C-alpha positions as CSV (number, residue, x, y, z in Angstrom):
1,M,9.7,63.6,-19.2
2,K,13.1,61.9,-18.6
3,M,14.6,61.5,-15.0
4,T,18.0,60.3,-14.3
5,I,19.1,58.9,-11.0
6,E,22.7,58.3,-10.2
7,I,23.6,56.3,-7.2
8,D,27.2,56.2,-6.0
9,C,27.8,53.1,-4.1
10,S,30.3,50.2,-3.9
11,P,29.3,46.8,-5.2
12,D,29.0,45.5,-1.7
13,E,26.7,48.2,-0.7
14,A,24.5,47.6,-3.8
15,R,24.5,43.9,-3.1
16,R,23.3,44.5,0.6
17,F,20.7,47.1,-0.6
18,M,19.2,44.5,-2.9
19,G,19.1,42.0,-0.4
20,L,21.6,39.5,-2.0
21,P,23.6,37.2,-0.1
22,D,27.2,37.5,0.5
23,V,28.9,34.8,-1.6
24,E,32.7,36.1,-1.5
25,R,33.8,33.3,0.8
26,V,31.9,30.4,-1.3
27,N,33.5,32.0,-4.4
28,G,37.0,32.0,-3.1
29,V,36.7,28.4,-2.1
30,Y,35.3,27.5,-5.6
31,L,38.0,29.5,-7.4
32,D,40.8,27.9,-5.3
33,A,39.3,24.3,-6.0
34,M,39.1,25.2,-9.8
35,S,42.5,26.5,-9.9
36,N,44.1,23.5,-8.1
37,A,42.1,21.1,-10.5
38,M,43.3,23.0,-13.6
39,K,47.0,22.7,-12.8
40,G,47.2,19.2,-14.3
41,V,45.2,20.1,-17.4
42,T,47.4,19.9,-20.6
43,S,45.0,19.8,-23.4
44,F,41.5,20.9,-24.4
45,D,40.1,17.4,-24.1
46,Q,41.1,17.2,-20.5
47,L,39.7,20.5,-19.9
48,E,36.5,19.6,-21.5
49,S,36.1,16.4,-19.7
50,Y,36.9,18.0,-16.3
51,A,34.3,20.8,-17.2
52,K,31.5,18.4,-17.8
53,Q,32.0,17.0,-14.3
54,V,31.9,20.2,-12.5
55,A,30.1,22.7,-15.0
56,P,27.7,24.7,-12.8
57,M,25.1,24.9,-15.8
58,G,25.5,21.5,-17.2
59,Q,25.9,21.2,-21.0
60,F,24.6,24.7,-21.7
61,G,27.3,26.1,-19.6
62,L,29.9,23.9,-21.2
63,N,28.9,25.1,-24.6
64,I,29.2,28.7,-23.6
65,F,32.7,28.0,-22.2
66,K,33.7,26.2,-25.3
67,S,32.6,29.2,-27.5
68,F,34.5,31.6,-25.4
69,I,37.6,29.5,-25.6
70,E,37.3,29.2,-29.3
71,G,36.6,32.9,-29.7
72,A,39.7,33.6,-27.4
73,Q,42.0,31.3,-29.6
74,Q,40.7,33.0,-32.8
75,A,41.6,36.4,-31.4
76,A,44.8,35.3,-30.2
77,G,45.7,33.9,-33.7
78,G,44.6,37.1,-35.4
79,A,41.8,35.3,-37.4
80,T,39.7,37.4,-39.6
81,L,36.1,37.2,-40.5
82,Q,35.4,35.3,-43.7
83,K,33.2,37.0,-46.4
84,D,30.1,35.0,-47.5
85,N,30.7,33.6,-51.0
86,K,27.3,34.3,-52.6
87,Q,26.6,32.7,-56.0
88,P,24.6,34.6,-58.7
């Protein structure tokens, strides 16, 4: 037997129903601080050194961020997937 339940609610209503805290103001402060700090960044090296200082997840979070940036750069440059060169 298969049952499907559809709940129509806003993200705020879902958050309150699940008992999760409201972090909207904290997130706003964090985003403002990050955007102000990033205004002076002119290279990836500066961004990396700054991210190491403030990364919420430490080195793991930095590696995720770095892979995201590299993927975005490849997508913007129109990079294609390389085929494996298999030797007989």
